[in-house]
C-alpha positions in Angstrom: 0.0 0.0 0.0 2.8 2.4 0.8 4.3 1.9 -2.7 1.0 2.7 -4.2 0.6 5.9 -2.1 4.2 6.9 -2.8 3.7 6.5 -6.6 0.4 8.4 -6.4 2.2 11.2 -4.6 4.8 11.2 -7.4 1.9 11.7 -9.9 0.5 14.4 -7.8 3.9 16.2 -7.7 4.0 16.2 -11.5 0.4 17.5 -11.8 1.2 20.3 -9.3 4.3 21.1 -11.4 2.3 21.1 -14.6 -0.3 23.5 -13.2 2.5 26.0 -12.4 4.3 25.5 -15.7 1.2 25.9 -17.9 0.1 29.0 -16.0 3.6 30.5 -16.4 3.8 29.7 -20.1 0.2 31.0 -20.7 1.2 34.3 -19.3 4.5 34.5 -21.1 3.8 33.4 -24.6 4.2 36.4 -27.0 3.3 37.4 -30.5 0.8 35.8 -32.9 1.2 32.4 -31.2 -0.4 33.8 -28.1 -3.8 33.5 -29.8 -3.6 29.7 -29.9 -1.2 28.8 -27.2 -2.6 30.8 -24.3 -6.0 29.0 -24.5 -4.2 25.6 -25.0 -1.9 26.2 -22.0 -4.9 27.2 -19.9 -6.8 24.1 -20.9 -3.8 21.9 -20.0 -3.5 23.7 -16.6 -7.2 23.1 -15.9 -6.8 19.4 -16.8 -3.8 19.2 -14.4 -5.9 20.7 -11.7 -8.6 18.1 -12.3 -6.1 15.3 -12.4 -4.4 16.5 -9.2 -7.8 16.5 -7.5 -8.6 12.9 -8.5 -5.1 11.7 -7.4 -5.3 13.7 -4.1 -8.7 12.2 -3.2 -7.4 8.7 -4.1 -4.5 9.1 -1.8 -6.8 10.2 1.1 -9.1 7.3 0.3 -6.2 4.9 0.7 -5.3 6.4 4.0 -2.3 8.4 2.8 -1.3 12.0 3.1 -1.2 13.9 -0.2 1.9 16.0 -0.9 1.5 19.8 -1.3 4.8 20.5 -3.1 5.3 20.2 -6.8 8.0 18.0 -8.5 11.4 19.6 -8.1 12.1 19.2 -11.8 12.8 22.8 -12.8 10.3 24.9 -14.8 12.4 26.8 -17.3 11.4 30.3 -18.1 11.3 31.1 -21.8 9.3 33.3 -24.2 10.2 31.1 -27.1 7.0 29.1 -27.9 8.9 26.2 -29.4 10.9 25.8 -26.2 7.6 26.0 -24.3 6.1 23.3 -26.3 9.2 21.1 -25.9 9.1 21.6 -22.2 5.4 20.8 -22.2 6.1 17.6 -24.2 8.8 16.6 -21.7 6.3 17.2 -18.8 3.6 15.2 -20.5 6.0 12.3 -21.2 7.1 12.2 -17.6 3.6 12.3 -16.3 2.5 9.5 -18.6 5.4 7.4 -17.5 4.4 7.9 -13.8 0.8 6.9 -14.6 2.0 3.9 -16.5 4.0 2.8 -13.5 1.0 3.5 -11.2 -1.6 1.4 -13.0 -0.1 -2.0 -12.2 -0.1 -1.2 -8.5 -3.9 -0.7 -8.4 -6.4 -3.5 -8.3 -8.2 -3.5 -11.7 -11.6 -4.0 -10.0 -11.2 -0.8 -8.0 -12.9 2.4 -9.1 -9.5 4.1 -8.6 -8.1 2.0 -11.4 -10.6 3.4 -13.9 -9.9 7.0 -12.8 -6.1 6.6 -13.1 -6.5 4.8 -16.4 -8.5 7.8 -17.7 -5.8 10.2 -16.6 -3.1 8.0 -18.2 -5.0 8.0 -21.5 -5.5 11.8 -21.3 -1.7 12.2 -20.7 -1.0 10.0 -23.8 -3.3 12.2 -25.8 -1.5 15.3 -24.6 1.9 13.7 -25.5 0.7 13.2 -29.1 -0.8 16.7 -29.3 2.5 18.2 -28.1 4.5 16.1 -30.5 2.4 17.3 -33.4 2.8 20.9 -32.3 6.6 20.6 -31.9 6.7 19.2 -35.4 
């Protein structure tokens, strides 16, 4: 059980980091790309808030204590939209890896499994979207 809670807290750390990163990039994107990227970054931020909420509640349900600090992986400041997208891709890849490691730790008959699987599939979708945007 501790391994499951630890891995869920790892996922929560990455979601908390993604919230900060996407909010930062949304505010800092410049030029014509702002028209498309600001709403996209805001959507990704909102999705991360929702994912964090699901994971946090799952941790509590399992008797654990959810973390409040984001992943220590640095958020790099840039105003270059291509760099932003590459950092977003890196974040989505890492988050999808964590969820892929988390799924086998959860009983497949548990409702938590379904919730985490949906988050995992959402992360994979974001990975593919970022890959297409990066080119």
